[in-house]
C-alpha positions in Angstrom: 135.9 -86.0 -113.8 136.7 -84.0 -110.7 135.7 -85.5 -107.4 132.7 -83.9 -105.8 133.6 -82.4 -102.4 130.5 -80.9 -100.9 130.6 -82.5 -97.4 128.7 -85.6 -98.4 130.2 -89.0 -99.1 129.6 -90.8 -102.3 127.2 -93.1 -100.4 125.3 -90.2 -98.9 124.9 -88.5 -102.3 123.9 -91.7 -104.0 121.3 -92.4 -101.3 119.7 -89.0 -101.8 119.9 -89.3 -105.6 117.9 -92.6 -105.3 115.2 -90.9 -103.3 115.1 -87.9 -105.7 114.8 -90.3 -108.7 111.8 -92.0 -107.1 110.2 -88.6 -106.5 111.0 -87.7 -110.1 109.4 -90.8 -111.4 106.2 -90.3 -109.3 106.1 -86.6 -110.3 106.3 -87.6 -114.0 103.5 -90.1 -113.7 101.4 -87.5 -111.9 102.1 -85.0 -114.6 100.9 -87.5 -117.3 97.7 -88.3 -115.3 97.0 -84.6 -114.8 97.5 -83.8 -118.5 95.3 -86.7 -119.5 92.5 -85.6 -117.2 92.9 -82.1 -118.4 92.2 -83.3 -121.9 89.4 -85.7 -121.0 87.3 -84.0 -118.4 83.7 -83.4 -119.4 80.6 -82.1 -117.6 79.6 -79.0 -115.7 83.0 -78.8 -114.0 84.9 -78.8 -117.3 86.1 -75.3 -117.3 87.2 -75.0 -113.7 88.9 -78.4 -113.7 90.5 -77.8 -117.1 92.0 -74.6 -115.8 93.0 -76.0 -112.4 94.8 -78.9 -114.0 96.6 -76.6 -116.4 98.0 -74.7 -113.4 98.9 -78.0 -111.7 100.7 -79.6 -114.7 102.6 -76.4 -115.3 103.8 -76.5 -111.6 104.6 -80.2 -111.9 106.7 -79.5 -115.0 108.7 -76.9 -113.1 109.1 -79.3 -110.1 110.2 -82.2 -112.4 112.9 -80.0 -113.8 114.0 -78.9 -110.4 114.2 -82.5 -109.1 116.3 -83.5 -112.1 118.6 -80.5 -111.6 119.0 -81.4 -107.9 120.1 -84.9 -108.9 122.7 -83.4 -111.3 123.8 -81.0 -108.6 124.6 -84.0 -106.4 126.6 -85.6 -109.2 124.0 -88.1 -110.3 121.9 -88.6 -113.4 118.1 -88.4 -113.4 116.0 -91.2 -114.6 114.8 -90.1 -118.0 112.8 -92.9 -119.6 109.2 -94.0 -119.3 110.5 -97.5 -118.6 112.7 -96.2 -115.9 110.0 -94.1 -114.3 107.5 -97.0 -114.3 110.1 -99.3 -112.6 110.7 -97.0 -109.6 107.5 -95.1 -109.3 105.1 -95.8 -106.4 102.2 -94.3 -108.2 100.2 -96.5 -110.5 98.8 -95.8 -114.0 95.1 -96.0 -114.7 95.5 -96.9 -118.3 92.4 -97.2 -120.4 90.2 -95.8 -117.6 88.5 -92.5 -118.0 86.6 -91.8 -114.8 84.0 -89.1 -114.1 85.2 -85.6 -113.3 84.8 -86.3 -109.6 86.7 -89.7 -110.0 89.5 -87.9 -111.8 89.8 -85.4 -108.9 89.7 -88.3 -106.3 92.5 -90.2 -108.2 94.7 -87.1 -108.3 94.1 -86.4 -104.6 95.2 -90.0 -103.8 98.3 -89.5 -106.0 99.3 -86.2 -104.4 98.7 -87.6 -100.9 100.9 -90.6 -101.8 103.6 -88.3 -103.1 103.3 -86.2 -99.9 103.8 -89.3 -97.7 106.8 -90.4 -99.8 108.4 -86.9 -99.8 107.8 -86.6 -96.0 109.8 -89.8 -95.6 112.4 -88.7 -98.0 112.8 -85.4 -96.1 113.5 -87.4 -92.9 115.8 -89.8 -94.7 117.8 -87.1 -96.5 118.4 -85.3 -93.2 118.8 -88.2 -90.8 120.2 -91.1 -92.9 122.3 -89.1 -95.4 123.0 -85.8 -93.5 121.9 -83.7 -96.5 119.9 -80.8 -95.1 120.0 -79.1 -98.5 118.0 -81.8 -100.1 115.7 -82.1 -97.1 114.9 -78.4 -97.4 114.4 -78.7 -101.2 112.0 -81.6 -100.7 110.1 -79.8 -97.9 109.3 -77.1 -100.5 108.1 -79.7 -103.0 106.0 -81.4 -100.3 104.3 -78.1 -99.4 103.4 -77.5 -103.1 101.8 -81.0 -103.3 99.9 -80.3 -100.0 98.5 -77.2 -101.6 97.5 -79.0 -104.8 95.9 -81.8 -102.8 94.0 -79.3 -100.7 92.6 -77.6 -103.8 91.5 -80.9 -105.3 90.0 -82.1 -102.0 88.1 -78.8 -101.7 86.5 -79.5 -105.1 84.9 -82.7 -103.8 84.4 -81.8 -100.2 81.1 -82.8 -99.0 80.5 -85.3 -101.8 80.6 -89.0 -101.1 82.5 -91.0 -103.6 83.3 -94.6 -104.2 86.8 -95.8 -104.9 85.7 -96.1 -108.6 85.0 -92.4 -108.6 81.3 -92.9 -108.8 78.8 -91.4 -106.3 76.9 -94.0 -104.2 73.2 -94.2 -104.5 71.6 -91.9 -102.1 69.0 -93.1 -99.7 65.5 -91.7 -99.9 64.5 -90.6 -96.5 61.0 -89.9 -95.4 60.8 -86.5 -93.7 60.0 -86.6 -90.0 56.3 -86.2 -89.3 55.1 -87.3 -92.8 
């Protein structure tokens, strides 16, 4: 195999490949959750969430392919098994749990925000630790897409109070002033 000579050392490329593979694993887990919620959502918000999540999982699928291709561009191999994804992902599954529609949205917001924090760190590390501005730029674009998806999801539940379990807390009954 010809030696890759793109201005990065083997160590720099491998460092970035490791970051990208973690982003790939997290993105794949987020894709699976988004599809599962797309299938399982019920209630008055069914149609809007079903359609939104279809848009999101289509974008996630494109991003997953782009991340894997970036790994190949750098001479590496993308993680490609569920076992491999679960070993390096920072996101966690919620196997066997089907929350309310609002709980689903809240879970996905948390996952997108975790991915945003990870990618933000990976942008800095790609640029500063590994001197790979190309990957830093690539990751910045991915981060911006996750920021938009998180914003759309947060907007859905804005103004609603939710518990970590995805349930709404009991509301206090207040006596109107002057009664």
